[in-house]
C-alpha positions as CSV (number, residue, x, y, z in Angstrom):
1,X,38.2,-43.7,8.5
2,X,35.9,-42.4,11.2
3,X,35.4,-42.3,15.0
4,X,33.0,-43.4,17.6
5,X,30.4,-40.8,16.5
6,X,29.5,-42.9,13.4
7,X,26.5,-44.3,15.0
8,X,25.2,-41.0,16.6
9,X,21.7,-39.8,16.1
10,X,22.5,-36.0,16.4
11,X,23.3,-34.1,13.1
12,X,25.8,-32.1,15.0
13,X,27.7,-35.2,16.2
14,X,27.4,-36.8,12.8
15,X,29.1,-33.9,11.2
16,X,32.1,-34.8,13.3
17,X,32.0,-38.5,12.6
18,X,34.8,-38.3,10.0
19,X,36.9,-35.9,11.7
20,X,40.6,-37.2,12.3
21,X,39.9,-36.4,15.9
22,X,39.2,-39.7,17.8
23,X,36.0,-38.4,19.3
24,X,34.2,-40.3,22.0
25,X,30.5,-39.7,23.0
26,X,30.0,-38.6,26.6
27,X,30.1,-41.7,28.8
28,X,31.8,-44.3,30.8
29,X,34.0,-45.5,27.8
30,X,35.8,-42.2,27.6
31,X,36.2,-41.9,31.3
32,X,37.7,-45.3,31.5
33,X,40.1,-44.7,28.6
34,X,41.3,-41.4,30.4
35,X,41.8,-43.3,33.7
36,X,43.6,-46.2,32.0
37,X,46.0,-44.0,30.0
38,X,46.2,-41.3,32.7
39,X,45.2,-38.4,30.3
40,X,42.9,-35.5,30.7
41,X,39.7,-35.3,28.7
42,X,39.0,-32.5,26.3
43,X,35.2,-31.8,26.3
44,X,33.8,-30.0,23.4
45,X,30.1,-29.0,23.5
46,X,28.1,-27.4,20.7
47,X,25.1,-27.7,18.6
48,X,24.2,-27.8,14.9
49,X,23.0,-24.2,14.5
50,X,26.1,-22.6,16.1
51,X,28.1,-20.7,13.7
52,X,31.4,-20.6,15.8
53,X,31.1,-24.3,16.3
54,X,31.4,-24.9,12.7
55,X,34.2,-22.5,12.3
56,X,36.2,-24.2,15.1
57,X,35.3,-27.6,13.4
58,X,36.7,-26.4,10.0
59,X,39.7,-24.7,11.4
60,X,40.8,-27.2,14.0
61,X,39.0,-30.5,14.3
62,X,39.4,-31.2,10.6
63,X,43.0,-30.3,10.7
64,X,45.3,-33.3,10.9
65,X,47.9,-31.6,13.0
66,X,45.5,-30.5,15.7
67,X,43.7,-33.9,15.6
68,X,47.2,-35.5,16.1
69,X,47.8,-33.4,19.3
70,X,44.2,-34.0,20.6
71,X,44.5,-37.7,20.1
72,X,48.0,-38.0,21.6
73,X,47.6,-36.0,24.8
74,X,43.8,-36.1,25.5
75,X,40.7,-38.2,25.4
76,X,38.4,-36.1,23.1
77,X,34.6,-36.0,23.9
78,X,32.1,-34.5,21.8
79,X,28.5,-33.5,23.1
80,X,25.5,-32.0,21.4
81,X,24.1,-29.7,24.1
82,X,20.7,-30.0,22.9
83,X,20.7,-33.8,23.3
84,X,22.4,-33.7,26.7
85,X,21.2,-30.6,28.4
86,X,22.4,-32.0,31.7
87,X,25.9,-32.2,30.6
88,X,25.7,-28.7,29.1
89,X,24.2,-27.2,32.3
90,X,26.8,-28.9,34.5
91,X,29.9,-27.8,32.5
92,X,28.7,-24.4,31.4
93,X,28.4,-23.4,35.1
94,X,31.9,-24.6,35.5
95,X,33.2,-22.7,32.5
96,X,31.5,-19.5,33.8
97,X,33.3,-20.0,37.1
98,X,36.6,-20.6,35.5
99,X,36.6,-17.8,33.0
100,X,33.7,-15.3,34.0
101,X,31.7,-16.0,30.7
102,X,30.2,-18.9,28.8
103,X,29.2,-19.8,25.3
104,X,29.4,-22.2,22.5
105,X,31.5,-24.1,21.5
106,X,32.3,-24.9,25.0
107,X,36.0,-26.1,25.3
108,X,36.9,-27.6,28.6
109,X,39.7,-29.7,30.0
110,X,38.7,-32.3,32.6
111,X,40.5,-34.8,34.9
112,X,39.8,-38.5,34.3
113,X,37.1,-38.2,36.9
114,X,35.3,-35.4,34.9
115,X,36.2,-32.5,37.0
116,X,37.2,-29.3,35.0
117,X,40.4,-27.4,35.5
118,X,40.8,-25.2,32.4
119,X,38.6,-24.1,29.5
120,X,37.2,-21.5,27.2
121,X,34.9,-21.2,24.3
122,X,36.0,-20.7,20.6
123,X,39.8,-21.0,20.1
124,X,41.2,-20.0,16.6
125,X,43.7,-22.6,15.4
126,X,46.5,-19.9,15.6
127,X,46.8,-16.9,17.8
128,X,44.4,-14.3,16.5
129,X,42.5,-11.2,17.7
130,X,43.7,-11.5,21.3
131,X,42.7,-15.1,21.5
132,X,45.2,-17.8,22.0
133,X,45.6,-20.3,19.3
134,X,44.2,-23.8,19.9
135,X,47.4,-25.6,19.1
136,X,49.1,-23.5,21.7
137,X,46.5,-24.1,24.3
138,X,46.7,-27.9,23.7
139,X,50.5,-28.0,24.2
140,X,50.3,-25.8,27.2
141,X,47.6,-27.8,28.9
142,X,49.4,-31.2,28.0
143,X,52.7,-29.8,29.6
144,X,50.8,-28.6,32.7
145,X,49.2,-32.0,33.2
146,X,52.7,-33.6,33.0
147,X,54.5,-31.0,35.2
148,X,51.9,-29.3,37.4
149,X,49.5,-32.2,38.0
150,X,49.0,-31.6,41.7
151,X,48.0,-28.1,41.3
152,X,45.6,-28.9,38.4
153,X,43.9,-31.6,40.5
154,X,43.6,-29.2,43.5
155,X,42.1,-26.6,41.3
156,X,39.6,-29.1,39.8
157,X,38.6,-30.5,43.2
158,X,38.1,-27.0,44.7
159,X,36.0,-25.9,41.8
160,X,33.9,-28.9,42.0
161,X,33.2,-28.7,45.7
162,X,32.4,-25.0,45.2
163,X,29.9,-25.8,42.6
164,X,28.2,-28.3,44.6
165,X,27.9,-26.0,47.5
166,X,26.5,-23.1,45.5
167,X,24.3,-25.1,43.3
168,X,22.6,-27.3,45.8
169,X,21.3,-24.8,48.4
170,X,18.8,-26.0,51.1
171,X,15.1,-25.1,50.7
172,X,13.8,-22.2,52.6
173,X,11.0,-19.6,52.6
174,X,10.2,-17.6,49.5
175,X,11.6,-14.1,49.9
176,X,9.1,-11.3,50.6
177,X,8.8,-8.8,47.7
178,X,10.4,-11.1,45.3
179,X,8.6,-9.8,42.4
180,X,9.2,-6.1,43.3
181,X,12.8,-6.8,43.5
182,X,12.9,-8.5,40.2
183,X,11.0,-5.6,38.6
184,X,13.2,-3.0,40.0
185,X,16.3,-4.7,38.5
186,X,14.7,-4.9,35.1
187,X,13.8,-1.3,35.2
188,X,17.4,-0.5,35.9
189,X,18.7,-2.7,33.1
190,X,16.2,-1.6,30.6
191,X,17.3,0.2,27.4
192,X,14.8,3.0,27.2
193,X,15.7,4.0,23.6
194,X,15.9,0.4,22.0
195,X,14.2,-1.9,24.4
196,X,15.6,-5.0,25.8
197,X,18.3,-5.1,28.6
198,X,21.8,-3.7,28.4
199,X,24.4,-4.3,27.9
200,X,24.6,-6.1,24.4
201,X,24.4,-8.6,23.0
202,X,20.7,-8.6,23.4
203,X,18.6,-12.0,23.6
204,X,14.9,-12.0,23.1
205,X,14.5,-13.9,26.5
206,X,11.1,-15.3,25.7
207,X,10.3,-16.6,29.1
208,X,11.2,-13.4,30.8
209,X,8.9,-11.6,28.3
210,X,6.0,-13.9,29.2
211,X,6.3,-12.9,32.8
212,X,6.4,-9.2,31.8
213,X,3.3,-9.9,29.6
214,X,1.5,-11.1,32.7
215,X,2.3,-8.1,34.7
216,X,1.4,-5.8,31.7
217,X,-2.0,-7.4,31.4
218,X,-2.3,-7.0,35.1
219,X,-1.9,-3.3,34.6
220,X,1.7,-2.8,35.9
221,X,2.7,0.4,34.1
222,X,6.5,-0.1,34.1
223,X,6.2,-3.7,32.7
224,X,3.9,-2.3,30.0
225,X,6.5,0.3,29.0
226,X,9.4,-2.2,28.9
227,X,7.4,-4.8,27.1
228,X,5.9,-2.6,24.5
229,X,9.2,-0.8,23.6
230,X,11.1,-4.1,23.5
231,X,8.7,-6.0,21.3
232,X,8.4,-3.2,18.8
233,X,12.0,-2.9,18.6
234,X,12.5,-6.6,18.1
235,X,9.9,-6.8,15.5
236,X,11.1,-3.9,13.4
237,X,14.8,-4.9,13.7
238,X,17.1,-7.3,12.0
239,X,16.8,-9.9,14.8
240,X,13.2,-10.7,13.1
241,X,13.3,-12.3,9.7
242,X,11.2,-9.6,7.8
243,X,10.9,-12.1,4.9
244,X,10.3,-15.5,6.3
245,X,9.0,-14.8,9.7
246,X,10.5,-15.9,13.0
247,X,13.3,-14.6,15.1
248,X,17.1,-15.2,15.0
249,X,18.9,-16.2,18.2
250,X,20.1,-12.9,19.3
251,X,21.5,-9.4,18.3
252,X,25.1,-8.5,18.8
253,X,24.3,-4.8,19.2
254,X,21.7,-2.8,21.3
255,X,19.6,-2.0,18.1
256,X,18.5,-5.5,17.4
257,X,20.1,-5.0,14.0
258,X,22.7,-7.6,13.4
259,X,21.8,-11.1,14.6
260,X,23.4,-14.3,15.0
261,X,21.4,-15.9,12.3
262,X,20.5,-19.3,13.7
263,X,16.7,-19.7,14.4
264,X,15.7,-21.9,17.2
265,X,12.4,-23.7,17.7
266,X,12.2,-22.8,21.4
267,X,12.8,-19.1,21.0
268,X,10.1,-18.8,18.3
269,X,7.5,-21.0,20.3
270,X,7.8,-18.7,23.2
271,X,7.8,-15.4,21.2
272,X,4.8,-16.4,19.3
273,X,2.9,-16.5,22.6
274,X,4.5,-13.2,23.7
275,X,3.4,-11.3,20.5
276,X,-0.1,-12.8,20.4
277,X,-0.6,-11.9,24.2
278,X,0.8,-8.5,23.4
279,X,-1.7,-7.9,20.5
280,X,-4.5,-8.7,22.9
281,X,-3.2,-6.1,25.4
282,X,-2.0,-3.3,23.1
283,X,-4.1,-3.8,20.1
284,X,-1.2,-3.2,17.6
285,X,-1.6,-4.9,14.2
286,X,2.2,-5.2,14.2
287,X,2.1,-7.6,17.1
288,X,-0.5,-9.8,15.5
289,X,1.3,-9.9,12.2
290,X,4.5,-11.0,13.9
291,X,2.7,-13.5,16.0
292,X,1.1,-15.1,13.0
293,X,4.3,-15.1,10.8
294,X,6.1,-16.7,13.8
295,X,3.4,-19.4,14.2
296,X,3.5,-20.2,10.5
297,X,7.2,-20.6,10.7
298,X,6.6,-23.0,13.6
299,X,4.3,-25.0,11.4
300,X,7.0,-25.1,8.8
301,X,9.3,-26.7,11.2
302,X,6.9,-29.6,11.9
303,X,7.9,-32.9,10.4
304,X,5.5,-35.3,8.8
305,X,5.5,-37.6,11.8
306,X,4.3,-34.6,14.0
307,X,7.5,-33.6,15.9
308,X,9.0,-30.2,15.3
309,X,12.6,-29.8,14.2
310,X,15.1,-28.1,16.5
311,X,16.7,-25.3,14.4
312,X,17.9,-23.8,11.3
313,X,21.6,-23.2,11.1
314,X,23.3,-19.7,11.1
315,X,25.2,-20.2,7.9
316,X,24.8,-21.3,4.3
317,X,27.5,-21.7,1.6
318,X,30.0,-21.4,4.4
319,X,29.0,-17.8,5.4
320,X,26.9,-16.7,8.3
321,X,23.7,-15.0,7.3
322,X,24.2,-15.4,3.6
323,X,20.6,-16.7,3.1
324,X,19.0,-13.8,5.0
325,X,20.9,-10.7,3.7
326,X,20.5,-8.6,0.5
327,X,22.3,-6.2,-1.7
328,X,20.4,-3.2,-2.9
329,X,20.8,-4.7,-6.5
330,X,19.1,-8.0,-5.5
331,X,16.2,-6.2,-3.9
332,X,15.7,-4.0,-6.9
333,X,15.6,-7.1,-9.2
334,X,13.2,-9.0,-6.8
335,X,10.8,-6.2,-6.3
336,X,10.6,-4.2,-9.4
337,X,8.2,-1.3,-9.1
338,X,8.0,-1.9,-5.4
339,X,11.6,-1.1,-4.8
340,X,11.4,2.6,-4.2
341,X,9.0,2.1,-1.3
342,X,11.0,-0.9,-0.1
343,X,14.1,1.2,0.1
344,X,12.4,3.4,2.4
345,X,10.7,0.6,4.3
346,X,13.9,-1.0,5.1
347,X,15.9,2.1,5.6
348,X,18.6,1.0,3.1
349,X,20.3,4.4,3.3
350,X,21.0,4.1,7.0
351,X,21.4,0.5,7.7
352,X,25.1,-0.6,7.9
353,X,26.7,-3.1,5.6
354,X,27.5,-6.5,6.9
355,X,29.9,-9.2,5.5
356,X,31.3,-8.8,2.0
357,X,29.6,-7.5,-1.2
358,X,27.5,-4.6,0.2
359,X,25.0,-6.9,2.0
360,X,22.5,-5.7,4.5
361,X,20.2,-7.2,7.1
362,X,16.7,-6.2,6.3
363,X,14.8,-4.1,9.0
364,X,11.3,-2.6,9.1
365,X,12.6,0.7,10.5
366,X,10.5,2.6,8.0
367,X,7.3,0.8,8.8
368,X,5.6,3.6,10.7
369,X,6.3,6.1,8.1
370,X,4.9,4.0,5.2
371,X,1.9,2.8,7.3
372,X,0.9,6.3,7.8
373,X,1.4,7.2,4.2
374,X,-0.3,4.1,2.5
375,X,-3.1,3.8,5.0
376,X,-5.3,0.9,4.5
377,X,-3.2,-0.2,1.4
378,X,-0.1,-0.8,3.7
379,X,-0.9,-4.4,4.6
380,X,-1.5,-5.5,1.0
381,X,1.7,-3.8,-0.1
382,X,3.8,-5.4,2.5
383,X,2.3,-8.9,1.8
384,X,3.0,-8.5,-2.0
385,X,6.5,-7.3,-1.2
386,X,7.1,-10.2,1.2
387,X,5.7,-12.7,-1.3
388,X,8.2,-11.5,-4.0
389,X,11.2,-11.5,-1.7
390,X,10.3,-15.1,-0.4
391,X,10.2,-16.3,-4.0
392,X,13.6,-14.8,-4.7
393,X,15.1,-16.1,-1.6
394,X,14.1,-19.6,-2.2
395,X,16.5,-19.7,-5.2
396,X,19.3,-19.6,-2.6
397,X,21.0,-22.4,-0.8
398,X,19.1,-22.6,2.5
399,X,20.6,-23.0,5.9
400,X,21.0,-26.6,7.3
401,X,18.1,-27.9,9.2
402,X,18.8,-29.6,12.5
403,X,16.1,-32.4,11.9
404,X,16.3,-34.0,15.3
405,X,13.1,-33.6,17.4
406,X,13.5,-32.7,21.0
407,X,10.5,-33.1,23.4
408,X,10.8,-29.9,25.3
409,X,11.0,-27.7,22.1
410,X,8.1,-29.6,20.6
411,X,6.0,-29.3,23.7
412,X,6.7,-25.5,23.6
413,X,5.5,-25.3,20.0
414,X,2.3,-27.4,20.8
415,X,1.5,-25.1,23.5
416,X,1.9,-22.0,21.3
417,X,-0.1,-23.4,18.5
418,X,-2.8,-24.7,20.8
419,X,-3.0,-21.3,22.6
420,X,-3.1,-19.5,19.2
421,X,-5.8,-21.8,17.9
422,X,-8.0,-21.2,21.1
423,X,-7.6,-17.4,21.0
424,X,-7.9,-16.8,17.2
425,X,-10.3,-19.7,16.4
426,X,-7.7,-20.9,13.9
427,X,-8.3,-24.6,13.0
428,X,-4.9,-24.8,11.1
429,X,-3.0,-24.0,14.3
430,X,-5.1,-26.4,16.3
431,X,-4.5,-29.2,13.8
432,X,-0.8,-28.8,14.1
433,X,-1.0,-28.8,17.9
434,X,-2.9,-32.0,17.8
435,X,-0.3,-33.7,15.5
436,X,2.4,-32.5,17.8
437,X,0.7,-33.8,20.8
438,X,0.1,-37.2,19.3
439,X,3.9,-37.5,18.5
440,X,5.0,-36.4,22.1
441,X,2.7,-39.1,23.6
442,X,2.9,-41.8,21.2
443,X,6.4,-41.6,19.5
444,X,8.3,-40.2,22.4
445,X,6.3,-41.8,25.1
446,X,7.9,-44.9,26.9
447,X,7.4,-46.3,30.3
448,X,5.3,-43.5,31.5
449,X,7.7,-40.7,30.6
450,X,8.4,-38.5,27.4
451,X,11.8,-39.4,26.0
452,X,13.9,-36.4,25.1
453,X,15.4,-36.9,21.6
454,X,14.3,-38.5,18.4
455,X,15.6,-38.5,14.8
456,X,14.7,-40.5,11.7
457,X,12.9,-43.2,13.8
458,X,15.7,-43.5,16.4
459,X,14.6,-42.7,20.0
460,X,17.0,-41.8,22.7
461,X,16.8,-43.1,26.2
462,X,17.3,-39.9,28.0
463,X,14.3,-38.3,29.8
464,X,14.5,-35.0,31.5
465,X,12.3,-33.1,33.9
466,X,11.8,-30.2,31.3
467,X,10.4,-32.6,28.8
468,X,7.9,-34.0,31.1
469,X,6.8,-30.5,32.6
470,X,6.6,-28.6,29.4
471,X,4.7,-31.6,27.8
472,X,2.3,-31.3,30.8
473,X,1.7,-27.5,30.1
474,X,1.2,-28.3,26.4
475,X,-1.5,-30.9,27.1
476,X,-3.2,-28.5,29.6
477,X,-3.3,-25.8,26.9
478,X,-4.8,-28.3,24.4
479,X,-7.4,-29.3,26.8
480,X,-8.3,-25.6,27.4
481,X,-8.6,-25.2,23.7
482,X,-10.7,-28.2,23.0
483,X,-12.2,-29.4,26.2
484,X,-11.1,-32.9,25.4
485,X,-10.5,-34.8,28.6
486,X,-8.0,-37.3,27.4
487,X,-5.5,-34.4,27.2
488,X,-6.3,-33.5,30.9
489,X,-5.9,-37.1,32.1
490,X,-2.6,-37.5,30.3
491,X,-1.4,-34.3,31.7
492,X,-2.2,-35.5,35.3
493,X,-0.6,-38.8,34.9
494,X,2.6,-37.4,33.3
495,X,3.0,-34.8,36.1
496,X,2.6,-37.6,38.7
497,X,5.1,-39.6,37.0
498,X,7.6,-36.7,36.8
499,X,7.0,-35.9,40.5
500,X,7.7,-39.6,41.5
501,X,10.8,-40.0,39.3
502,X,12.5,-36.6,39.7
503,X,11.8,-35.2,43.1
504,X,14.0,-37.6,45.0
505,X,17.3,-36.7,43.1
506,X,18.6,-34.2,40.5
507,X,15.7,-32.3,39.1
508,X,17.7,-31.6,36.0
509,X,19.1,-35.2,35.5
510,X,17.8,-38.3,33.6
511,X,16.8,-41.4,35.2
512,X,18.4,-43.3,32.3
513,X,21.8,-42.1,33.1
514,X,24.1,-44.9,34.1
515,X,25.7,-42.8,36.9
516,X,25.4,-39.3,38.3
517,X,27.5,-36.4,36.7
518,X,30.5,-35.3,38.6
519,X,29.0,-31.8,38.8
520,X,25.5,-30.6,39.6
521,X,23.4,-30.2,36.5
522,X,21.6,-27.2,37.8
523,X,20.0,-24.4,35.9
524,X,20.0,-21.1,37.8
525,X,18.7,-19.0,35.0
526,X,15.7,-19.4,32.9
527,X,15.1,-16.1,31.2
528,X,15.1,-17.9,27.8
529,X,13.3,-21.2,28.5
530,X,11.4,-22.3,31.5
531,X,13.3,-24.7,33.8
532,X,11.9,-28.1,34.4
533,X,11.1,-27.3,38.0
534,X,9.3,-24.0,37.4
535,X,7.4,-25.6,34.5
536,X,6.3,-28.5,36.9
537,X,5.3,-26.0,39.6
538,X,3.0,-24.2,37.1
539,X,1.6,-27.4,35.9
540,X,0.8,-28.4,39.4
541,X,-0.9,-25.0,40.1
542,X,-3.0,-25.6,36.9
543,X,-3.8,-29.3,37.9
544,X,-5.0,-28.1,41.3
545,X,-7.8,-26.0,39.6
546,X,-9.2,-29.1,38.1
547,X,-8.4,-31.9,40.6
548,X,-7.8,-30.1,43.9
549,X,-5.5,-32.2,46.2
550,X,-2.1,-31.2,47.2
551,X,-0.9,-29.9,43.9
552,X,-0.7,-26.3,45.3
553,X,1.5,-27.6,48.0
554,X,3.7,-29.3,45.5
555,X,4.1,-26.0,43.5
556,X,4.9,-24.2,46.7
557,X,7.5,-26.8,47.7
558,X,9.3,-26.5,44.3
559,X,9.5,-22.7,44.8
560,X,10.9,-23.1,48.3
561,X,13.7,-25.2,46.6
562,X,15.1,-22.2,44.9
563,X,14.4,-19.7,47.5
564,X,18.1,-18.8,47.9
565,X,18.3,-18.1,44.1
566,X,15.2,-16.1,44.2
567,X,16.7,-14.1,47.0
568,X,19.9,-13.4,45.1
569,X,18.7,-12.8,41.6
570,X,15.0,-13.2,41.1
571,X,15.0,-11.5,37.6
572,X,16.9,-14.6,36.3
573,X,14.0,-16.9,37.4
574,X,10.9,-15.5,35.6
575,X,9.3,-19.0,35.4
576,X,9.2,-19.2,39.3
577,X,8.1,-15.5,39.3
578,X,5.1,-16.5,37.2
579,X,4.4,-19.3,39.6
580,X,4.6,-16.9,42.5
581,X,2.0,-14.6,40.8
582,X,-0.2,-17.6,40.0
583,X,-0.2,-18.7,43.7
584,X,-0.9,-15.2,44.9
585,X,-3.8,-14.3,42.6
586,X,-4.3,-17.0,39.9
587,X,-7.8,-18.1,39.2
588,X,-9.8,-21.0,37.7
589,X,-12.7,-20.5,35.4
590,X,-15.1,-23.4,35.7
591,X,-17.4,-24.1,32.9
592,X,-19.8,-27.0,33.5
593,X,-21.2,-28.4,30.3
594,X,-23.5,-28.0,28.4
595,X,-22.7,-24.3,28.2
596,X,-23.5,-21.6,25.6
597,X,-20.5,-19.6,27.3
598,X,-17.8,-22.2,26.4
599,X,-17.0,-20.9,22.8
600,X,-16.8,-17.2,23.9
601,X,-14.9,-17.9,27.3
602,X,-12.1,-19.8,25.7
603,X,-11.4,-16.9,23.4
604,X,-10.7,-14.6,26.3
605,X,-7.0,-13.8,27.1
606,X,-6.6,-14.5,30.8
607,X,-2.9,-15.4,31.4
608,X,-3.5,-16.0,35.2
609,X,-6.5,-18.2,34.8
610,X,-6.9,-22.0,34.2
611,X,-10.1,-23.1,32.2
612,X,-11.7,-26.0,33.8
613,X,-14.4,-27.4,31.4
614,X,-16.4,-30.7,31.3
615,X,-19.7,-32.2,32.6
616,X,-21.0,-31.1,35.9
617,X,-19.6,-32.8,38.9
618,X,-17.1,-34.8,36.7
619,X,-14.2,-33.1,38.3
620,X,-13.4,-31.6,41.8
621,X,-13.2,-28.2,40.1
622,X,-16.8,-28.7,38.7
623,X,-18.5,-30.2,41.7
624,X,-21.7,-28.3,42.7
625,X,-21.5,-26.1,39.6
626,X,-24.6,-25.4,37.6
627,X,-24.3,-26.3,33.8
628,X,-24.5,-23.2,31.6
629,X,-22.9,-20.9,34.2
630,X,-19.3,-19.7,34.7
631,X,-17.6,-19.7,38.0
632,X,-14.3,-17.6,38.6
633,X,-12.6,-19.0,41.6
634,X,-9.3,-18.2,43.5
635,X,-8.2,-20.9,46.0
636,X,-11.4,-22.2,47.5
637,X,-13.5,-19.0,47.1
638,X,-15.7,-18.3,44.0
639,X,-17.3,-15.2,42.7
640,X,-21.0,-15.2,41.8
641,X,-21.8,-17.5,38.9
642,X,-22.2,-15.7,35.6
643,X,-25.0,-16.7,33.1
644,X,-23.5,-14.7,30.2
645,X,-20.3,-13.1,28.9
646,X,-21.1,-9.7,30.2
647,X,-21.7,-11.0,33.7
648,X,-18.5,-13.0,33.5
649,X,-16.7,-9.7,32.7
650,X,-18.0,-8.1,35.7
651,X,-16.6,-10.8,38.0
652,X,-13.2,-10.9,36.3
653,X,-12.9,-7.0,36.6
654,X,-13.8,-7.4,40.4
655,X,-10.9,-9.9,40.8
656,X,-8.3,-8.2,38.6
657,X,-9.0,-4.6,39.1
658,X,-6.8,-2.4,36.9
659,X,-6.1,-5.3,34.5
660,X,-6.3,-4.7,30.6
661,X,-9.2,-6.9,29.7
662,X,-10.3,-7.3,25.9
């Protein structure tokens, strides 16, 4: 037995290859069948690390009775959202419009032209907990398609037209006070007791935290308050893996206690940068430890070829969080004489039970108390305790690894590791970044673009703007960390290729797609991951520091393309807010070689500055500069050249008055 997913590359799709459901991949073959047989399509979108995707798989898609209904009345289509972010973006916006909320698994019913008319997320097989059963939904939709076709087609057409109107606005001027408006909203939504933003569930929102990090560095008091409270609560809560390092996807409560346990590469790549920057601003050892443990988790996700795997699943042994949760008895056996202190460290007496068997999520809510009590011995005690728990946990069945490599996630990891290697002088992080960059440019590079997905030697055809833009930023960070010009040149050529290929059409689509999607694949929210457009705008601003030219104008044009969204909900576009901040007051730090300042200057944490290093006069950004001196420049104006680090600090403080400089 088997269906048309047998030759898929994605582990998520391959898991459905033996379903009794006659799945089709998203493509023209499925649409042709729907038109020929006059059937609606059933579109199911999920991903390998998604717990409820697995639940619906077991309950419904492996059930012969449900499969028979799907096969008889519909053309079933299965999509890995991580392989096809364009399909996911297009139809998720439609699902939100239809139901008021989104999520995965995404379950949509489409006309044979691909226009949605009904949908939801997870459906249990039978009615349960206020949710309609999937069997009942299938029968009701099939009956409506037979008896109320005209109304369904009208609904689908109206929704499609509304989405095109709302998601393809004309460009316009960037609103005044766009950053102030965003910050006022974030202050309003902030949870002053537990950090993050209400209501729950709470997501780490790495891209938004990076923007707040820049404001905090700049000395903005409210941003500092929001950021510090949020980062401490996340680091001490159950959303952070206190044993293995790295963050789970999100917390279902306001306390950051109970997570959905999948661990995503992109979340952790961004959060590693956030915590490392926070350490440089606030000087708290907690932030440095979390940054390093998360960076080490990233290195553990790097495959032998150099790419970074996508995610770890939420469940093992058929139970969500089984690998990560503990009973008090397990902890006592694993820790021995360290257990009494660990009981206080994890606050076992006050943390709630989860699942069955008296299991708990580990927190570090007792850290401050024990740190004060143990003093200098605390770090060694915690390291010993963590080592013992890791050894015990390795006996368990681990969560499934989604071992496909995605260019955008790998680029985020390369940037994080290169930045950490630069700021900390850590050769291991730099080595991992080098290896990842070679994979991006070599294995994933084809015809001047970086392809999106790879697994076990099989390279996909799709290439998205986000892949190109984030790879450019990773290469620019590697250049800043090493001064090696090939990375700067490759960053420039890739940015030019992205501008040429994507600016004339759908910024979120792929040039390899056989035909456009029936809905606009637009992302109007980028709090978790930068959009391709905002990342390209940032890349252009950074390239302008080295090469001059019209890169600044290109960055401004990309901002003007989302002006309407910035007017309506600027807090949802922190990547563009960061570009706005860079355009307003970002600087270039030119270091003509040879220079004794280079090693010290690259260790500085300057989130609004692009390092430009190389032989004098070799780049427009270095023309007329004297080797051995440092030049801090904004637009076309430069400060006095600095001959030593102390003089450079004086110039930086003049430009960024009130900033937190370490």
